[in-house]
C-alpha positions in Angstrom: 8.1 -3.7 -0.5 6.1 -1.0 -2.0 2.4 -1.0 -3.1 0.7 1.9 -4.1 -2.9 2.5 -4.9 -4.7 5.2 -6.9 -8.6 5.2 -7.9 -10.0 8.0 -9.3 -13.7 7.9 -10.0 -15.9 10.2 -11.5 -19.6 9.1 -11.4 -22.7 11.2 -13.0 -25.9 10.7 -13.1 -28.2 14.0 -14.5 -31.2 15.2 -16.0 -29.4 17.6 -18.1 -30.2 21.7 -18.3 -33.9 22.5 -20.3 -35.1 19.1 -21.1 -38.4 18.2 -21.0 -39.1 14.5 -19.1 -43.2 13.3 -19.3 -44.5 16.6 -19.9 -47.7 14.7 -22.2 -50.4 14.9 -20.1 -52.0 12.1 -22.3 -49.0 9.8 -21.0 -49.2 10.8 -17.2 -50.1 7.6 -14.5 -49.6 6.9 -11.1 -46.9 3.9 -12.2 -44.5 6.8 -13.6 -41.8 6.6 -11.4 -38.9 8.5 -12.3 -35.4 7.6 -10.7 -32.0 9.5 -10.9 -29.2 6.9 -9.0 -25.5 7.2 -8.9 -23.8 4.6 -7.1 -20.0 4.4 -6.4 -18.5 1.0 -4.6 -15.2 0.5 -4.3 -13.8 -2.7 -1.8 -9.6 -3.3 -1.9 -7.7 -6.0 0.0 -3.8 -4.5 0.2 -1.2 -6.6 1.6 2.7 -5.1 1.1 5.4 -6.4 3.7 8.5 -8.6 4.1 7.1 -12.1 4.7 8.9 -15.1 6.0 10.6 -17.2 2.8 10.7 -21.1 3.0 7.6 -23.4 3.5 3.9 -23.0 4.9 5.4 -24.0 8.6 8.1 -21.7 8.4 5.1 -18.9 7.6 2.8 -19.9 10.8 5.5 -19.5 13.1 7.1 -16.0 11.5 10.0 -16.9 11.2 10.8 -13.6 9.2 14.1 -12.9 7.1 17.2 -14.2 8.1 20.5 -12.5 7.8 24.5 -12.8 9.8 25.3 -9.5 10.1 22.2 -7.1 9.4 18.6 -8.1 9.0 16.2 -5.6 8.1 13.1 -5.2 6.6 10.9 -1.8 5.1 7.6 -2.1 3.3 5.5 1.1 2.2 1.8 1.0 1.4 0.0 3.8 0.3 -4.0 4.0 -0.8 -5.5 7.2 -2.7 -9.2 7.1 -3.5 -11.0 10.0 -5.0 -14.5 9.7 -5.9 -16.9 12.4 -7.0 -20.4 10.9 -7.3 -23.4 13.3 -8.5 -26.9 12.9 -9.1 -29.1 16.0 -10.0 -31.8 18.1 -12.3 -29.7 20.4 -13.9 -31.3 24.0 -14.2 -34.1 24.6 -16.9 -35.6 21.0 -16.7 -39.2 20.3 -16.3 -40.2 16.8 -14.9 -43.5 15.0 -14.1 -43.5 12.0 -12.6 -45.6 10.1 -9.8 -42.7 9.6 -7.3 -38.9 11.3 -7.6 -35.8 9.4 -6.2 -32.6 11.5 -6.7 -29.8 9.2 -5.0 -25.9 10.0 -4.8 -24.0 7.3 -3.0 -20.2 6.5 -2.5 -19.3 3.4 -0.3 -15.8 2.2 0.0 -14.4 -0.3 2.4 -10.3 -1.0 2.3 -8.3 -2.7 3.9 -4.9 -2.4 4.3 -2.1 -5.0 5.8 1.7 -4.0 5.8 3.4 -6.2 8.3 7.5 -6.4 8.3 9.5 -9.5 10.0 12.5 -8.7 10.3 15.8 -11.5 11.9 14.2 -14.6 13.1 12.1 -14.3 16.0 11.6 -15.5 18.2 14.7 -17.6 18.7 17.8 -17.8 20.7 20.1 -14.4 19.7 23.4 -16.7 18.7 21.1 -17.5 15.2 20.2 -13.9 15.0 21.9 -10.9 13.3 24.2 -8.4 14.5 21.5 -5.9 14.2 18.2 -6.1 13.5 15.9 -3.4 11.8 11.9 -3.1 10.5 10.1 -0.5 9.4 6.4 -0.4 8.1 4.3 2.0 7.0 1.1 2.1 5.9 -1.3 4.9 4.8 -4.8 5.4 3.2 -6.4 8.9 2.2 -9.9 8.9 1.1 -11.4 12.3 -0.7 -15.1 12.0 -1.8 -17.8 14.7 -2.7 -21.0 13.3 -2.8 -24.0 15.2 -3.9 -27.8 15.1 -4.7 -28.8 18.1 -5.9 -32.2 19.8 -7.6 -30.6 23.1 -9.3 -32.3 26.6 -9.8 -35.1 27.2 -12.5 -36.1 23.6 -12.3 -40.0 23.1 -12.7 -41.5 19.7 -10.9 -44.7 18.0 -10.5 -45.9 14.8 -8.9 -48.7 12.7 -7.4 -49.2 11.7 -3.8 -47.4 8.1 -4.3 -44.8 7.0 -2.1 -41.8 5.7 -3.4 -41.7 1.9 -2.5 -40.1 0.8 0.5 -39.5 4.7 1.9 -41.7 7.7 3.0 -41.9 10.0 0.6 -43.0 10.8 -2.8 -39.8 13.2 -3.6 -36.5 12.2 -1.9 -33.6 13.7 -2.5 -30.6 11.6 -1.1 -26.8 11.6 -0.2 -24.9 9.2 1.7 -21.1 8.3 2.0 -20.9 5.1 4.0 -16.7 5.1 4.1 -14.9 2.2 5.9 -11.1 1.2 6.7 -9.5 -1.1 8.4 -5.4 -0.3 8.5 -3.0 -2.8 10.1 1.1 -2.3 10.0 3.5 -3.9 12.3 7.2 -4.5 12.4 9.0 -6.8 14.4 12.9 -7.4 14.4 15.5 -9.0 16.6 19.2 -9.0 16.7 22.0 -10.1 18.9 23.4 -6.1 19.6 21.1 -3.4 17.9 17.5 -3.9 17.3 14.7 -1.0 15.9 11.4 -0.9 14.9 9.7 1.7 13.5 5.8 1.6 12.8 3.1 4.1 11.5 -0.3 3.5 10.2 -2.4 6.7 9.0 -5.9 7.4 7.7 -7.0 10.8 6.4 -10.9 11.0 5.3 -12.5 13.8 4.0 -15.9 14.1 2.9 -18.2 16.2 1.6 -21.8 15.1 1.7 -24.9 17.2 0.6 -28.4 16.9 -0.6 -30.0 20.3 -1.9 -33.3 21.6 -3.4 -32.2 24.8 -4.6 -28.8 26.9 -5.0 -27.4 29.8 -2.8 -27.5 32.0 -6.2 -30.4 34.0 -5.7 -29.7 35.5 -9.4 -31.2 32.0 -10.8 -35.0 31.3 -11.3 -35.9 29.7 -8.1 -37.0 25.9 -8.2 -40.8 25.1 -7.9 -42.2 22.0 -6.9 -46.0 21.1 -7.3 -46.4 17.4 -4.8 -49.4 16.0 -3.0 -47.3 13.8 -1.6 -44.0 14.4 1.1 -41.0 15.6 0.4 -37.5 14.6 2.0 -33.9 16.0 1.9 -31.8 13.7 3.5 -27.8 14.0 3.7 -25.8 11.1 5.6 -21.9 10.3 6.8 -21.4 6.8 7.8 -18.7 4.4 8.5 -15.5 3.6 10.1 -11.9 4.0 10.6 -9.9 1.6 12.0 -5.8 2.3 12.6 -4.1 -0.4 14.6 0.3 -0.1 14.7 2.8 -2.9 16.2 6.2 -2.3 16.8 8.5 -4.6 18.5 12.2 -5.3 19.0 13.9 -8.1 20.9 17.9 -8.1 21.1 20.3 -11.0 23.0 23.6 -10.5 23.0 25.6 -13.5 21.7 25.9 -16.9 23.6 22.9 -16.4 25.5 20.4 -19.3 26.6 17.3 -19.5 25.3 14.4 -18.4 27.6 11.1 -20.1 27.9 9.2 -17.8 25.3 11.8 -18.8 22.6 11.6 -22.6 23.7 7.7 -22.2 23.6 8.1 -21.0 19.8 10.3 -23.6 18.5 8.4 -26.4 20.4 5.3 -24.6 18.4 7.4 -24.0 15.5 8.5 -28.2 14.9 4.5 -29.0 15.9 3.0 -27.0 12.6 6.1 -28.7 10.8 5.2 -32.2 11.8 1.6 -31.3 11.1 2.3 -30.1 7.5 4.3 -33.3 7.2 1.4 -36.0 8.4 -0.8 -33.8 5.7 1.8 -34.8 3.0 1.6 -37.9 3.9 -2.5 -38.9 3.8 -4.3 -40.3 1.3 -5.8 -37.0 0.3 -3.1 -35.7 -0.3 -1.9 -38.5 -2.4 -4.8 -38.6 -4.3 -5.3 -35.3 -5.6 -1.9 -33.9 -6.0 -0.1 -36.5 -7.0 -1.7 -38.1 -9.9 -1.7 -34.6 -10.8 1.8 -34.1 -10.6 2.9 -36.8 -12.6 0.9 -36.2 -15.9 1.9 -32.7 -16.1 5.1 -31.5 -15.3 7.0 -27.6 -15.1 9.3 -28.8 -17.8 6.2 -29.8 -20.3 4.7 -26.2 -19.4 8.5 -24.7 -20.2 9.0 -27.1 -23.4 5.5 -25.7 -25.1 6.3 -22.0 -24.2 10.1 -22.1 -25.9 8.5 -24.4 -28.8 6.2 -21.5 -29.4 8.7 -18.7 -28.9 10.6 -20.5 -31.7 7.8 -20.7 -33.9 7.3 -17.2 -33.5 10.6 -16.0 -33.9 11.3 -17.8 -37.0 7.9 -16.5 -38.8 9.2 -13.1 -39.8 12.8 -14.4 -40.5 11.3 -16.8 -43.0 8.9 -14.0 -44.6 11.0 -11.1 -44.5 14.8 -11.2 -43.4 15.5 -14.1 -46.0 13.8 -12.9 -49.0 15.7 -9.5 -48.3 18.7 -10.8 -48.2 19.0 -12.7 -51.6 18.2 -9.4 -53.2 19.8 -7.0 -51.8 22.0 -7.6 -48.8 24.2 -10.7 -50.4 24.8 -8.7 -54.0 25.9 -6.0 -52.0 28.2 -7.9 -49.9 29.9 -9.5 -53.1 30.4 -6.0 -54.6 32.3 -4.6 -51.3 34.6 -7.6 -51.1 35.7 -7.0 -55.1 36.3 -3.7 -54.3 38.1 -3.8 -50.9 40.5 -6.4 -51.5 43.1 -4.8 -53.9 43.5 -2.0 -51.2 44.0 -4.6 -48.4 46.7 -6.4 -50.2 48.6 -2.7 -50.8 48.1 -2.2 -47.3 49.7 -5.1 -46.1 53.2 -4.4 -48.8 53.5 -1.2 -47.4 52.8 -1.7 -43.6 55.1 -4.8 -43.0 58.5 -3.1 -44.2 57.6 -0.2 -41.6 56.7 -2.6 -38.8 60.2 -4.4 -38.9 61.8 -1.2 -38.9 59.8 0.3 -35.7 60.5 -3.1 -34.0 64.3 -2.7 -34.5 64.4 0.2 -33.2 62.1 0.2 -30.2 64.6 -2.9 -29.2 67.8 -1.2 -29.6 66.3 1.9 -27.2 65.0 -0.3 -24.8 68.5 -2.4 -24.0 70.7 0.8 -23.9 68.0 1.9 -21.0 68.5 -1.1 -19.2 72.1 -1.1 -18.8 72.4 2.5 -18.1 72.5 3.5 -14.1 68.9 5.0 -14.4 67.6 1.8 -16.2 68.9 -0.5 -12.9 67.5 2.1 -10.5 64.0 1.9 -11.7 63.9 -2.0 -11.9 65.1 -2.1 -8.0 62.4 0.5 -6.9 59.8 -1.7 -8.9 61.2 -4.8 -7.0 60.5 -3.1 -3.7 56.9 -2.0 -4.7 56.2 -5.8 -5.5 57.0 -7.3 -2.1 53.9 -7.9 -0.1 52.6 -5.3 2.5 53.7 -6.8 6.1 50.7 -8.0 8.0 48.3 -5.9 10.0 47.2 -6.7 13.3 43.4 -6.8 13.9 42.2 -5.8 17.1 38.7 -7.4 18.3 35.9 -5.1 18.7 35.4 -4.1 22.6 33.6 -6.7 24.9 31.6 -4.0 26.6 30.1 -3.1 22.9 29.9 -7.0 21.6 28.0 -7.9 24.5 25.7 -5.2 24.9 22.6 -5.0 23.6 20.0 -2.4 22.2 16.2 -2.3 21.3 14.2 0.8 20.9 10.6 1.0 18.6 8.6 3.6 17.7 4.8 3.6 16.9 2.7 5.8 15.6 -1.2 5.6 14.7 -2.8 8.7 13.7 -7.0 8.9 12.4 -7.9 12.3 10.6 -11.5 12.9 9.9 -12.7 15.8 8.1 -16.2 15.3 7.9 -19.3 18.1 6.1 -22.9 16.9 5.9 -25.7 19.4 4.7 -29.2 18.9 4.0 -30.5 22.3 2.1 -34.0 23.4 0.8 -33.1 27.4 -0.2 -34.7 29.6 -3.6 -37.4 27.0 -3.8 -41.4 26.8 -3.9 -43.1 24.0 -2.4 -46.8 23.9 -3.0 -49.8 21.3 -1.8 -47.4 19.0 0.1 -48.0 16.9 2.4 -44.8 16.5 5.5 -41.2 18.2 4.4 -38.3 16.8 6.1 -35.2 18.3 6.0 -32.6 16.3 8.2 -28.6 15.7 8.1 -26.8 13.2 10.0 -23.3 11.9 10.9 -22.2 8.7 12.1 -18.8 7.9 12.7 -16.2 5.9 14.5 -12.6 5.9 15.0 -10.5 3.5 16.6 -6.7 4.1 16.7 -4.2 1.5 18.6 -0.6 2.1 18.9 1.6 0.0 21.0 5.5 -0.4 21.2 7.1 -3.3 23.2 10.6 -3.9 23.3 12.9 -6.3 25.3 17.0 -6.1 25.6 19.1 -8.6 27.1 22.8 -9.2 27.9 25.1 -12.1 28.9 28.3 -10.7 29.6 31.7 -11.7 31.0 32.8 -10.1 34.1 35.2 -7.7 32.4 32.7 -6.4 29.7 31.9 -3.2 31.8 28.5 -1.9 33.3 26.7 -1.2 29.8 24.4 -4.2 30.0 20.5 -4.4 28.1 19.0 -0.9 26.8 15.5 -0.7 26.1 13.6 2.2 25.0 9.4 2.2 23.4 7.4 5.2 22.4 3.7 4.6 21.4 2.1 7.8 20.2 -2.3 7.4 18.8 -4.1 10.1 17.8 -7.3 11.2 16.5 -8.7 14.5 14.6 -12.3 14.7 14.0 -13.5 18.3 12.4 -17.1 17.9 11.8 -20.0 20.2 10.4 -23.5 18.7 10.1 -26.0 21.6 9.0 -30.0 20.9 7.8 -31.6 24.5 7.1 -34.3 26.4 4.6 -33.8 29.5 3.6 -35.4 31.6 0.9 -38.1 29.5 0.7 -42.0 29.4 0.6 -43.6 26.5 1.7 -47.4 25.8 1.4 -48.0 22.3 3.3 -50.7 20.5 4.5 -48.8 18.5 6.8 -45.4 19.1 9.5 -42.1 20.9 8.7 -39.2 19.1 10.4 -35.4 20.1 10.3 -33.2 18.0 12.1 -29.7 17.2 12.6 -28.2 14.1 14.5 -24.3 14.1 14.7 -23.8 10.4 16.8 -19.3 9.8 17.0 -17.5 7.2 19.0 -13.4 7.1 19.0 -11.5 5.1 21.1 -7.6 5.9 21.2 -5.3 3.4 22.6 -1.5 4.2 23.0 0.7 1.7 24.9 4.4 1.2 25.1 6.4 -1.7 27.0 10.3 -1.9 27.6 12.2 -4.6 29.0 15.9 -4.4 29.7 18.3 -7.3 31.4 21.8 -7.9 32.1 23.2 -11.0 33.7 26.9 -12.0 34.6 28.4 -15.0 33.1 30.2 -17.4 36.0 34.0 -17.1 36.8 36.0 -17.2 33.3 32.8 -16.3 31.3 32.6 -20.1 30.5 30.2 -21.7 32.7 26.2 -22.2 31.7 24.4 -20.6 34.5 24.5 -17.2 35.0 24.8 -15.3 38.5 22.2 -14.0 39.8 
């Protein structure tokens, strides 16, 4: 199974270069609020995998795919998000308002689940495939750029009111809140060889910036006249979860079911019985049975067939049949009149030549058959037609058929690269009260990798020393590269209140890798025919 998702988003809200907003003093008022806001919200749920066939009861007990020789499943799930979210006032614009809010916000919520269940699980080995293989790979990749900005050469004038619910008169804010839940799992069971490979990978790259002024000193400076508070705020938030589980269980042929298999068999029977009891309830009979009798699949198919037939006939009646009458049929009659004399002439010439060739060929064949060379040729053909002698098939050695091998490799990786910046530069701010520049990064990451395998062999006394072999490896990796900056550079601030420049980085990382491998081997009683194994 393959599930691929690509999301490319470009969201922009801006006042363009040279624009003049609210420049007439006659229209100024304390209720004049200017909002430039760009928001991108993306939520996805992706399920890709090899899931059990059959009814609901079979699905709930995870019976998986089934095969007699080789049972296996593979799923690949890949999600890619590329977001560019911008809210800005571009160079040369002139803006007046009582309050000014410039906000850019990116929100992503991704849930990716990729399960694979290869061969029956968990049942006795005699019902499973000789080889069971499962593979599950799930990858989520996010590249976000979130920018809230006032560019060089912009002139802004505001009053002293504050934005509702906030403490600032001018607020430039950029926020990225991305969360990922990525779960991949592969479980396999077979008689002799089983392998599980699982990988869950998350890569997040975020550039979140809130700025007043540009680094380019060649352009005109930003000029802000405000009687209120000015705030520049940049935040990266969210969390990433990667969970991958790989498992393999191998039981060589003839092994009695263990306690775990008996438990799941009872659970399966219990769920089946509960489902059957539901089908016999009055609720099911009233809701589903009545509807089932009124509309059937046959009715739907019949209606679809009639509609398709009508559509096909329509162009035939309007186009094809008139063309046949006007052009095709007269041409066919003309062609028949021309071709018929030539056909008769050809038959008169070809027939005598054909009879002569047949007589000559028969004479040559009879002469060859009566010669010594012809007799030898017939003897060789008769020998070739004899069936080949039966080949003796040797059974596979017991040390191979009665051994078991189980292996699992599990990888979980989270990679996070965050750049968070709040900046005031090349800017003149006059008459303002408080000025605050703050950047914060609050990110959590959890990486879990678990691999578990069991291999057991049930062997005759002459089956050799090799029994159950089990191996498991798990790798949980977290990589975080972060830059959180808040600064004021090449700016002139004439304010009556406080100036604060703050950064806050709070990160929580949890990484867990666990592996379990268990191998066992039991000898059958004398002759390999008893039911109780030797200790």
